[in-house]
VEXDREN-2710 file (C-alpha; in Angstrom, 1 decimal):
% VEXDREN-2710
k/r/px/py/pz
1/MET/0.0/0.0/0.0
2/PRO/1.3/3.5/-0.8
3/SER/1.9/5.7/2.2
4/PRO/-0.7/8.5/2.9
5/LEU/1.9/11.0/1.9
6/ALA/2.4/9.2/-1.5
7/THR/-1.4/9.0/-2.0
8/ARG/-1.8/12.8/-1.3
9/PHE/1.1/13.5/-3.6
10/LEU/-0.4/11.5/-6.5
11/ARG/-3.8/13.1/-6.0
12/ALA/-2.2/16.6/-6.0
13/LEU/-0.4/15.8/-9.2
14/ALA/-3.6/14.6/-10.8
15/LEU/-5.4/17.7/-9.8
16/LEU/-2.6/19.9/-11.1
17/ALA/-2.6/18.0/-14.4
18/GLY/-6.3/18.8/-14.7
19/LEU/-5.6/22.5/-14.8
20/ALA/-4.3/22.1/-18.4
21/ALA/-7.8/21.0/-19.5
22/SER/-9.3/24.0/-17.7
23/VAL/-7.0/26.4/-19.5
24/ASP/-7.7/24.9/-22.9
25/THR/-11.5/25.0/-22.5
26/LEU/-11.9/28.7/-21.6
27/ALA/-13.9/30.6/-24.2
28/ALA/-11.8/32.1/-27.0
29/THR/-13.6/35.5/-27.1
30/CYS/-10.7/37.7/-26.0
31/PRO/-7.9/39.5/-27.9
32/THR/-4.8/37.5/-28.7
33/GLY/-2.8/36.9/-25.6
34/GLN/-5.8/37.1/-23.2
35/ARG/-8.3/34.7/-21.8
36/GLN/-11.9/35.2/-20.6
37/VAL/-12.3/34.8/-16.8
38/CYS/-15.9/34.8/-15.4
39/LEU/-17.0/35.4/-11.8
40/ASP/-20.1/37.5/-11.5
41/THR/-19.2/39.1/-14.8
42/CYS/-16.6/38.2/-17.4
43/THR/-13.4/40.0/-18.2
44/CYS/-10.3/39.4/-20.3
45/LEU/-7.0/38.8/-18.5
46/PRO/-3.5/38.0/-19.7
47/ASP/-3.3/34.4/-20.9
48/LEU/-1.2/32.3/-18.5
49/GLY/-1.3/29.3/-20.8
50/ALA/2.0/30.3/-22.4
51/VAL/3.6/30.6/-19.0
52/LEU/2.0/27.6/-17.3
53/GLY/2.1/25.3/-20.3
54/PRO/5.6/23.9/-19.7
55/VAL/4.9/23.6/-16.0
56/LEU/1.6/21.8/-16.5
57/ALA/3.3/19.5/-19.1
58/ASP/5.9/18.6/-16.5
59/THR/3.2/18.1/-13.9
60/ARG/1.4/15.7/-16.1
61/LYS/4.6/13.8/-16.8
62/MET/5.3/13.5/-13.1
63/ALA/1.8/12.4/-12.4
64/ALA/2.0/9.7/-15.1
65/GLN/5.4/8.4/-13.8
66/ALA/4.1/8.3/-10.2
67/LEU/0.9/6.5/-11.2
68/GLY/2.9/4.0/-13.2
69/VAL/5.2/3.2/-10.2
70/TRP/2.1/2.9/-7.9
71/LEU/0.3/0.6/-10.3
72/GLN/3.3/-1.8/-10.6
73/GLN/4.1/-1.8/-6.9
74/SER/0.5/-2.3/-6.0
75/ARG/0.2/-5.2/-8.5
76/GLU/3.2/-6.9/-6.9
77/GLN/1.7/-6.5/-3.4
78/ALA/-1.6/-7.9/-4.5
79/ALA/0.1/-10.8/-6.2
80/GLN/2.1/-11.6/-3.1
81/GLY/-1.2/-11.8/-1.1
82/GLY/-2.4/-14.6/-3.4
83/THR/-4.5/-14.5/-6.5
84/GLU/-6.9/-16.8/-8.4
85/PRO/-7.8/-17.3/-12.0
86/ILE/-11.0/-16.1/-13.5
87/PRO/-13.9/-18.2/-12.2
88/LEU/-14.8/-20.8/-14.9
89/GLU/-18.4/-19.7/-15.2
90/ILE/-17.4/-16.0/-15.6
91/ARG/-14.8/-17.0/-18.2
92/ALA/-17.2/-19.0/-20.2
93/GLN/-19.6/-16.1/-20.4
94/LEU/-16.9/-13.7/-21.5
95/GLN/-15.2/-15.9/-24.0
96/PRO/-17.0/-14.3/-26.9
97/TYR/-15.8/-10.8/-25.9
98/PHE/-12.1/-11.3/-25.1
99/SER/-9.1/-13.2/-26.5
100/ASP/-7.5/-16.0/-24.6
101/ASP/-4.5/-13.8/-24.1
102/VAL/-6.6/-11.6/-21.9
103/LEU/-8.6/-14.3/-20.2
104/MET/-5.5/-16.4/-19.4
105/ALA/-3.5/-13.5/-18.1
106/ALA/-6.0/-12.1/-15.7
107/ARG/-5.9/-13.1/-12.0
108/TYR/-8.0/-11.7/-9.1
109/SER/-8.0/-11.2/-5.4
110/THR/-10.6/-9.8/-2.9
111/GLY/-10.6/-7.8/0.2
112/ALA/-7.5/-5.7/-0.4
113/LEU/-9.3/-2.6/0.8
114/ASP/-6.1/-0.6/1.1
115/GLU/-5.4/-0.8/-2.6
116/LEU/-9.1/-0.1/-3.4
117/ASN/-9.3/2.9/-1.2
118/ALA/-6.0/4.3/-2.6
119/ALA/-7.3/3.6/-6.2
120/GLN/-10.5/5.5/-5.4
121/THR/-8.4/8.6/-4.5
122/ILE/-5.7/8.3/-7.1
123/MET/-7.7/7.1/-10.1
124/GLN/-10.6/9.6/-9.5
125/ASN/-13.4/7.0/-9.2
126/PRO/-15.7/7.4/-6.2
127/ASP/-17.5/4.1/-6.8
128/THR/-14.6/1.7/-6.9
129/GLU/-15.8/-1.9/-6.6
130/ALA/-12.7/-3.3/-8.3
131/VAL/-9.4/-2.0/-9.6
132/THR/-7.2/-3.5/-12.3
133/LEU/-3.5/-3.5/-11.3
134/VAL/-1.9/-4.6/-14.7
135/ASP/-3.1/-8.2/-14.8
136/VAL/-4.4/-8.5/-11.2
137/ILE/-8.0/-7.4/-10.6
138/VAL/-8.7/-6.6/-6.9
139/PHE/-12.4/-6.9/-6.0
140/ARG/-14.0/-5.3/-3.0
141/SER/-16.2/-8.4/-2.4
142/GLU/-15.9/-12.1/-3.3
143/ASP/-19.6/-12.0/-4.3
144/ASP/-18.8/-9.6/-7.1
145/ALA/-15.8/-11.7/-8.2
146/GLN/-18.0/-14.8/-8.5
147/LYS/-21.1/-13.3/-9.9
148/ASP/-20.7/-9.9/-11.6
149/VAL/-20.0/-10.7/-15.2
150/ALA/-20.4/-7.2/-16.4
151/LEU/-17.9/-5.8/-13.8
152/TRP/-15.5/-8.5/-14.9
153/ALA/-15.9/-7.3/-18.5
154/HIS/-15.0/-3.7/-17.5
155/GLU/-11.9/-4.8/-15.6
156/LEU/-10.8/-7.2/-18.3
157/TRP/-10.9/-4.3/-20.8
158/HIS/-8.3/-2.6/-18.7
159/VAL/-6.2/-5.8/-18.7
160/LYS/-6.4/-5.6/-22.5
161/GLN/-5.3/-1.9/-22.4
162/TYR/-2.3/-2.8/-20.2
163/GLN/-1.3/-5.5/-22.7
164/GLU/-1.5/-3.1/-25.6
165/TRP/0.0/0.0/-24.0
166/GLY/2.3/-1.3/-21.2
167/VAL/2.1/-0.1/-17.6
168/GLN/3.6/3.3/-18.3
169/GLY/1.6/3.8/-21.4
170/PHE/-1.6/3.1/-19.5
171/ALA/-0.5/5.5/-16.7
172/THR/0.3/8.2/-19.2
173/ARG/-3.0/7.9/-20.9
174/TYR/-4.9/7.8/-17.6
175/SER/-3.1/10.9/-16.3
176/GLU/-3.8/12.8/-19.5
177/ASP/-7.5/11.8/-20.0
178/PHE/-8.8/9.1/-17.7
179/ASP/-12.3/9.5/-19.3
180/ALA/-10.9/8.3/-22.6
181/VAL/-9.4/5.3/-20.9
182/GLU/-12.5/4.4/-18.9
183/ALA/-15.1/5.1/-21.6
184/PRO/-14.5/1.9/-23.6
185/ALA/-14.4/-0.2/-20.4
186/TYR/-17.8/1.2/-19.4
187/GLU/-19.1/0.6/-22.9
188/MET/-18.0/-3.1/-22.7
189/GLN/-19.6/-3.4/-19.2
190/ARG/-22.9/-2.0/-20.6
191/ARG/-22.8/-4.2/-23.6
192/VAL/-22.2/-7.4/-21.6
193/ALA/-24.9/-6.4/-19.1
194/LYS/-27.4/-5.9/-22.0
195/ASP/-26.5/-9.1/-23.7
196/LEU/-27.0/-11.0/-20.4
197/ARG/-30.4/-9.4/-19.9
198/ASP/-31.5/-10.1/-23.4
199/ALA/-30.4/-13.7/-23.1
200/LYS/-32.4/-14.1/-19.9
201/VAL/-35.5/-12.7/-21.5
202/THR/-35.1/-15.0/-24.5
203/ALA/-34.7/-18.0/-22.2
204/GLN/-37.8/-17.1/-20.2
205/GLN/-39.9/-16.8/-23.4
206/ASN/-38.8/-20.3/-24.7
END
């Protein structure tokens, strides 16, 4: 588990990295070299983007490097605590969606609340029921690990991303735009959940 200081440091880096997005999304209605700032009313102030740009770029890089280290270290700690392969019933239901490379690589453990709580803070997800640490998926509850096929689909998508991008590549992308990393995982989760519901309805009608 990372120390509280390390967790706060990573969170601070993530928040600072987010400033870049805020700078970029301000309305472009001011003269060149200025940005619009709105409180009760709007006014144009000197654009700090040119000054802060290199600082924010360095901050994003530091955040990505720190996240990559945390992910790898947490993965090793989770693996040392003992892991299991994907439950056979879960794997059978997800075989149509994932390659054997993903299904064979993934392992899981449960109850490592320290890692989950740290992930909730660092990875900006307030509803963390599981976290994927490279190829080890840590679930909050054994019940989810045994029964929640759609949640497995979400986390296995992240295993696939790690395989394609590497740990540092994943960390860099997550630090730069975590929504872009999470969106396809949530899409797969919704797709599997819908397919399971549709299959259940079809079975009941037959």
